[in-house]
C-alpha positions in Angstrom: -12.6 -32.5 41.0 -10.3 -30.4 39.6 -7.2 -32.3 40.9 -8.6 -35.6 39.6 -9.0 -34.0 35.8 -5.3 -32.5 36.1 -3.9 -36.0 37.1 -5.8 -37.7 34.2 -4.6 -35.3 31.9 -0.9 -35.8 33.0 -1.2 -39.6 32.8 -2.3 -39.3 29.2 0.3 -37.0 28.4 3.3 -39.2 29.8 1.7 -42.5 27.9 1.4 -40.5 24.6 -2.5 -40.8 24.7 -3.2 -37.2 24.9 -5.6 -36.2 22.2 -7.5 -32.9 21.9 -10.9 -33.4 23.3 -13.9 -31.7 21.5 -14.7 -28.2 22.6 -18.0 -27.7 24.3 -20.4 -26.2 21.5 -20.9 -22.5 22.1 -24.5 -21.3 22.7 -25.4 -18.9 20.0 -26.5 -15.6 21.4 -29.9 -14.7 20.8 -30.5 -12.5 17.7 -32.3 -9.6 19.7 -34.7 -9.4 16.5 -38.2 -8.0 16.8 -40.3 -11.0 16.7 -38.2 -13.8 16.9 -39.0 -15.8 20.0 -36.5 -18.5 19.7 -33.6 -16.1 19.0 -32.1 -18.2 15.8 -32.1 -15.0 13.7 -35.4 -15.5 12.0 -38.2 -13.7 12.9 -41.6 -15.7 13.9 -45.3 -15.0 13.4 -47.7 -15.1 16.7 -51.4 -15.6 15.4 -54.3 -15.4 18.0 -57.3 -17.9 17.8 -59.1 -16.5 20.4 -62.2 -18.7 19.9 -60.5 -21.8 20.2 -61.5 -24.7 22.3 -59.4 -26.0 24.9 -60.4 -29.4 25.8 -64.0 -29.1 26.5 -63.9 -25.4 27.4 -65.3 -23.6 24.5 -64.1 -20.2 23.3 -61.0 -20.1 26.0 -58.5 -18.9 23.2 -54.8 -19.9 22.2 -51.9 -18.3 20.8 -50.2 -20.3 18.0 -46.4 -19.3 17.0 -45.0 -20.5 13.7 -41.3 -20.1 13.6 -39.4 -18.8 10.8 -36.7 -20.3 8.8 -34.9 -20.2 5.4 -37.8 -22.0 3.7 -40.4 -19.9 5.5 -43.1 -20.8 7.7 -44.8 -24.0 8.0 -47.3 -25.9 10.5 -44.6 -28.4 11.3 -42.4 -26.0 13.4 -44.9 -24.4 16.0 -46.1 -23.8 19.4 -49.6 -23.8 20.6 -50.2 -22.0 24.2 -53.4 -21.7 26.0 -53.9 -20.9 29.6 -53.7 -24.3 30.7 -50.3 -24.7 29.2 -47.3 -25.1 31.8 -46.3 -21.8 33.6 -49.1 -19.8 32.0 -51.1 -18.1 34.6 -55.0 -18.3 34.8 -56.9 -21.4 33.3 -58.9 -21.5 30.3 -62.3 -20.6 30.7 -65.3 -20.3 28.2 -65.2 -16.9 26.5 -61.9 -15.5 28.0 -60.8 -14.8 24.5 -57.1 -15.6 25.2 -55.4 -14.0 22.2 -57.7 -11.5 21.3 -54.7 -9.2 20.9 -51.1 -9.6 20.6 -47.9 -7.6 20.5 -44.0 -8.5 20.4 -41.2 -7.3 22.2 -38.2 -8.1 24.5 -39.5 -6.9 27.9 -37.1 -8.3 30.0 -33.9 -7.5 27.9 -32.3 -11.0 27.6 -32.2 -10.9 23.6 -35.4 -12.9 23.0 -38.5 -11.4 22.0 -41.6 -12.1 24.2 -45.3 -11.8 23.3 -47.7 -9.7 25.0 -51.4 -11.5 24.9 -54.6 -10.0 25.7 -57.9 -11.9 27.1 -60.3 -9.3 26.2 -63.1 -11.0 28.5 -61.1 -12.8 31.3 -63.3 -13.2 34.0 -61.8 -12.0 37.4 -63.4 -13.4 40.6 -67.1 -13.4 40.1 -66.7 -10.3 37.8 -67.4 -11.3 33.9 -65.5 -9.8 31.1 -63.0 -7.8 32.9 -59.9 -8.8 30.8 -56.4 -9.3 31.3 -53.0 -9.1 30.0 -50.3 -11.8 30.1 -46.6 -12.0 29.0 -45.4 -15.3 27.3 -41.4 -15.6 27.6 -39.3 -16.0 24.8 -36.2 -18.5 24.9 -33.9 -20.8 23.2 -36.9 -23.3 22.8 -39.1 -20.6 21.8 -42.3 -19.3 23.8 -43.0 -21.0 27.1 -44.3 -19.9 30.5 -45.5 -16.6 31.4 -46.7 -14.1 34.2 -49.7 -11.7 34.1 -49.2 -8.0 34.0 -50.6 -6.2 37.1 -54.4 -5.3 36.9 -55.4 -1.6 37.1 -57.7 -0.9 39.7 -61.3 -0.6 39.3 -61.5 -2.4 36.0 -65.3 -2.7 34.9 -67.5 -5.8 34.1 -67.2 -6.4 30.4 -64.8 -3.4 29.9 -62.8 -5.8 27.8 -59.5 -4.7 29.2 -56.6 -6.1 26.9 -58.8 -5.5 23.7 -55.5 -4.1 22.2 -51.8 -4.2 23.4 -48.9 -2.5 21.9 -45.2 -2.6 22.7 -42.2 0.0 22.0 -39.8 2.2 23.9 -41.8 5.0 24.8 -39.4 7.0 27.0 -36.2 6.5 24.9 -34.8 4.8 27.8 -33.6 1.7 25.7 -36.2 -1.0 27.6 -39.5 -1.9 26.1 -42.6 -1.0 27.2 -46.2 -2.0 27.2 -49.7 -0.4 26.8 -53.0 -1.9 27.0 -56.6 -0.7 26.3 -60.1 -1.5 27.0 -63.5 0.5 27.2 -62.7 3.4 29.6 -59.3 2.3 30.5 -55.7 3.1 28.9 -52.9 1.9 30.7 -49.2 2.3 30.6 -46.4 -0.3 31.9 -42.7 0.9 31.8 -40.1 -1.6 31.3 -38.1 -3.4 32.1 -40.1 -6.4 33.4 -39.3 -9.1 35.6 -40.1 -12.7 35.1 -43.0 -12.4 37.5 -44.5 -9.8 35.2 -43.4 -6.8 37.5 -42.8 -3.7 35.5 -40.6 -0.8 36.6 -43.7 0.9 37.1 -47.5 1.1 35.8 -50.1 3.8 35.7 -53.2 4.9 34.0 -53.1 7.1 30.9 -55.4 10.4 31.3 -57.0 12.7 28.8 -58.6 9.7 27.0 -62.1 8.3 26.4 -62.4 4.5 26.2 -60.2 3.1 23.4 -60.0 -0.5 21.8 -56.9 0.1 19.8 -53.5 0.9 20.5 -50.6 1.8 17.7 -46.9 2.4 18.5 -44.0 3.7 16.4 -41.2 6.6 16.0 -43.4 9.6 14.3 -40.5 12.0 15.1 -37.2 10.4 14.9 -36.2 10.8 18.8 -35.9 7.0 19.1 -38.9 7.1 21.7 -42.0 5.8 20.0 -45.2 7.4 20.0 -48.4 6.1 21.1 -51.8 6.3 19.2 -55.3 5.6 20.5 -58.0 5.9 18.3 -61.1 5.8 19.8 -64.9 6.8 18.6 -67.0 9.6 20.4 -70.2 11.5 19.6 -69.2 14.1 17.2 -66.2 12.1 15.7 -67.5 8.9 14.8 -64.8 8.2 12.1 -62.3 8.0 15.1 -60.8 10.6 17.4 -57.0 10.3 16.9 -54.6 11.7 19.4 -51.4 10.4 20.3 -48.7 10.5 23.0 -45.1 11.8 22.8 -42.0 11.8 25.2 -41.6 15.1 26.3 -39.6 15.0 29.7 -39.9 19.1 29.5 -43.8 19.1 29.4 -44.9 22.2 31.4 -48.5 21.8 30.8 -48.5 18.3 32.7 -45.1 18.5 35.0 -46.3 15.3 36.7 -46.0 13.5 33.4 -43.1 13.2 30.8 -45.5 13.0 28.0 -47.5 15.4 25.8 -50.6 15.0 24.1 -51.0 15.9 20.4 -54.3 15.9 18.7 -54.9 15.0 15.0 -58.4 16.7 14.6 -58.6 16.0 10.9 -57.4 12.4 11.2 -59.9 9.5 10.8 -59.7 5.8 11.5 -60.1 3.0 13.7 -56.9 0.9 13.2 -53.5 1.7 12.2 -49.7 1.1 11.9 -46.4 3.3 11.8 -43.5 2.7 9.0 -41.4 5.0 6.9 -43.3 4.9 3.4 -41.3 8.0 1.9 -37.9 7.1 3.3 -37.2 10.4 5.1 -36.1 8.6 8.4 -39.5 9.6 10.2 -42.2 7.1 10.8 -45.5 7.7 9.0 -48.9 7.2 10.8 -51.2 5.2 8.4 -54.9 4.9 9.3 -57.4 2.5 8.3 -61.0 4.0 8.0 -63.1 1.2 6.8 -66.6 2.8 7.2 -68.7 3.8 4.7 -69.8 7.3 4.3 -72.7 7.9 6.8 -75.4 10.1 7.0 -74.5 13.0 9.5 -71.0 11.8 9.6 -68.5 13.9 7.5 -65.7 12.2 5.4 -65.1 8.6 4.4 -65.4 6.8 1.1 -67.7 4.2 -0.1 -66.1 0.7 0.9 -63.5 2.4 3.1 -60.2 4.0 2.8 -56.6 4.6 4.4 -54.9 7.9 5.0 -51.3 8.6 5.4 -49.9 11.3 7.9 -46.5 11.9 7.3 -44.3 12.2 10.4 -41.3 14.8 11.0 -39.1 16.3 13.6 -42.1 17.2 15.5 -44.3 14.4 14.5 -47.2 14.6 12.1 -48.1 18.0 11.2 -51.7 18.4 12.1 -52.4 21.1 9.5 -51.0 18.8 6.6 -53.0 17.5 3.9 -52.7 13.7 4.2 -52.4 10.9 1.6 -55.7 9.3 1.1 -56.1 6.1 -0.8 -59.2 3.8 -1.5 -60.1 1.5 -4.2 -61.2 4.3 -6.4 -57.7 5.8 -6.5 -55.6 5.7 -9.6 -53.8 2.5 -10.2 -55.4 0.7 -7.1 -57.5 -2.6 -8.5 -61.1 -3.0 -7.9 -63.5 -0.3 -7.1 -65.2 0.9 -3.8 -68.3 -0.8 -3.0 -70.6 -0.9 0.1 -69.2 -3.0 3.2 -66.1 -3.7 1.5 -64.3 -2.7 4.8 -61.1 -1.6 3.2 -58.7 -0.4 5.8 -60.0 -3.0 8.3 -56.6 -4.2 8.5 -53.1 -2.4 7.7 -49.4 -3.4 8.0 -46.0 -2.0 6.9 -43.0 -3.7 5.6 -40.5 -3.3 2.8 -41.6 -6.1 0.4 -39.6 -5.5 -2.6 -36.2 -4.2 -0.8 -36.0 -0.7 -2.0 -36.0 0.5 1.4 -39.4 2.3 1.4 -42.1 0.7 3.6 -44.9 -0.6 1.8 -48.4 -1.0 3.1 -50.7 -4.0 3.4 -54.6 -3.4 3.3 -57.1 -5.8 4.0 -60.8 -5.6 2.8 -62.5 -8.6 4.3 -65.9 -7.7 3.3 -64.8 -7.6 -0.4 -67.7 -9.5 -2.6 -66.0 -11.6 -5.3 -68.7 -11.9 -8.1 -71.6 -13.6 -6.3 -69.5 -14.7 -2.9 -70.1 -12.3 -0.3 -67.5 -11.3 2.2 -64.9 -13.4 0.6 -62.3 -10.8 1.3 -59.0 -9.3 -0.5 -56.1 -7.8 0.4 -54.2 -4.7 -1.7 -50.6 -3.9 -1.6 -49.5 -0.1 -1.9 -45.9 0.6 -2.6 -43.8 3.4 -0.7 -41.7 5.8 -2.7 -39.9 9.1 -2.2 -43.1 10.7 -2.9 -44.8 8.9 -0.3 -47.7 6.1 -0.7 -49.2 6.2 -4.0 -51.6 3.8 -5.9 -49.0 3.1 -8.7 -48.2 -0.4 -9.3 -50.5 -1.6 -6.5 -51.5 -5.2 -6.6 -54.5 -6.9 -5.2 -54.7 -10.7 -4.1 -57.5 -13.0 -2.9 -58.3 -16.9 -2.9 -59.1 -16.6 -6.4 -56.2 -15.0 -7.5 -54.0 -17.6 -9.7 -51.6 -19.5 -7.5 -53.1 -18.5 -4.0 -54.4 -21.9 -2.3 -57.9 -22.3 -1.8 -61.2 -20.7 -3.3 -63.1 -17.5 -2.1 -66.1 -18.6 0.0 -68.9 -16.9 1.7 -67.6 -15.2 4.9 -64.2 -16.2 4.5 -62.9 -12.8 5.8 -59.7 -13.1 3.8 -57.7 -9.9 4.8 -59.2 -9.6 8.1 -55.8 -9.4 9.3 -52.5 -8.7 7.3 -48.9 -8.8 8.6 -45.7 -8.0 6.7 -42.5 -9.8 8.1 -39.3 -11.0 6.5 -39.4 -14.7 8.2 -36.8 -16.2 5.8 -34.2 -13.3 5.9 -34.2 -12.5 2.3 -34.3 -8.9 3.1 -38.0 -8.5 1.6 -41.0 -8.7 3.8 -43.5 -11.6 3.3 -47.1 -11.1 3.1 -49.2 -13.1 6.0 -53.0 -12.7 5.3 -55.5 -13.8 7.9 -58.9 -15.2 7.3 -60.6 -15.9 10.6 -63.7 -17.6 9.3 -62.0 -19.7 6.9 -63.5 -23.4 6.9 -64.8 -22.6 10.6 -61.5 -22.6 12.3 -59.6 -19.8 10.4 -56.6 -20.0 8.3 -53.6 -17.9 7.1 -52.1 -17.5 3.6 -48.5 -16.4 2.9 -47.0 -15.1 -0.2 -43.2 -14.4 -0.3 -41.8 -10.8 -0.9 -39.7 -10.4 -4.1 -38.3 -7.3 -5.9 -41.5 -6.9 -7.8 -43.9 -7.4 -4.9 -45.6 -10.3 -3.3 -45.3 -13.7 -5.3 -48.0 -16.4 -5.3 -45.4 -18.9 -6.4 -44.7 -21.2 -3.4 -47.6 -19.6 -1.4 -48.4 -21.4 1.9 -51.9 -22.0 3.3 -52.1 -23.1 6.8 -55.6 -23.8 8.4 -56.5 -23.9 12.3 -57.2 -27.5 11.7 -53.5 -27.9 10.6 -52.1 -26.6 13.9 -54.6 -28.6 15.9 -57.0 -26.0 16.9 -60.6 -27.1 17.7 -63.9 -25.1 17.6 -64.6 -21.8 15.8 -61.2 -20.8 16.9 -61.0 -17.6 14.7 -57.4 -18.4 13.8 -55.5 -15.4 12.7 -58.0 -12.8 14.5 -54.9 -11.1 15.7 -51.3 -11.3 14.5 -48.5 -9.9 16.6 -46.9 -6.8 15.2 
């Protein structure tokens, strides 16, 4: 073949017909950005619809990816994946709740972000509700195909394994790891991962009770992400907060290279990590959405969040955290029973000032006579930390926000801050899992003055072809 090509070139040259042939287009390298599943340089948004019907199978669940672009996201550029999709392990079964939890990260080191998906009540053999975790692989065309992560031994029926998943480089080796939780089981998978889903190693995490949440981020600046597992126990019904940090010199547990730190004064059931005061250390933001209860210390009417500031040794358990609620100076509204302020939290730099800001969902917020319509509050970071100064609130009755507040929309049930149009300012994605039966998201663009309702986008479960009580945006990959 090479001789024939050279002969053709020589012939063309002697006849004066040789011209420059078009070069083979170079294949662009993937961006390597977190959350960029197709590698085009724009971050994407993955949303779980755990209640979606798949064909005639009710409540099997689905995942929807909306791809970022210079004009933001839309329903036109999407991928919908179920357990019946080509290359995805398992099969769509009633009540699996595929998409009940999500986390993004490049698990095989190819430069494309992959997606970790929890199926909280996946049946395993004849055992119901065991749960499972699946990887969906990123590539130039977006997410496609997948692999199942190894199941820990002895998972109980209705244990809900995969209730929460999180990704991060937990041991500082430059490879993305995964953690997953379920009642009575917390598990750690070390990267990197093969295309068959095989991790470098995997093991149970000791010293914890049951957990349904997992939070990951670097709290001490050592480039290894900490893992936080809030869980509720008798005697600490507002949330027992402990975290694992990488500690290869751990003398208390020489068989492990992690050490456990407790934050006995911290409370919350949900959380996120980001640098709100710009000191280079991630801060732990916890959502404590419960109303005060008889016999249970702490809390604020309507819910609250707290910020535990990171440092070279992580958050100091003796510090006095910043606590913000709807009765904090500068925060719109007021705390009312069952607002559930703090049910969802997310961090990102909305206004481009280099300080991480915080979006807080209150999906139980009543608006006039409309119960559980929901709202979202945006709090701004600063050198002094997170405050109520300049805080802004949004709901579906806010001018410029699409739709209108309706009973049990649950606007703010999930929130996500991500720059999906490369402006350098995070955009706000708000989930309303019960909107019009199938669920919906609303997006607000980030600007120097905070989120703007100008150009807001509304995408419902029906817009992305979901069927049934889909719970679209019940989960958003962080």
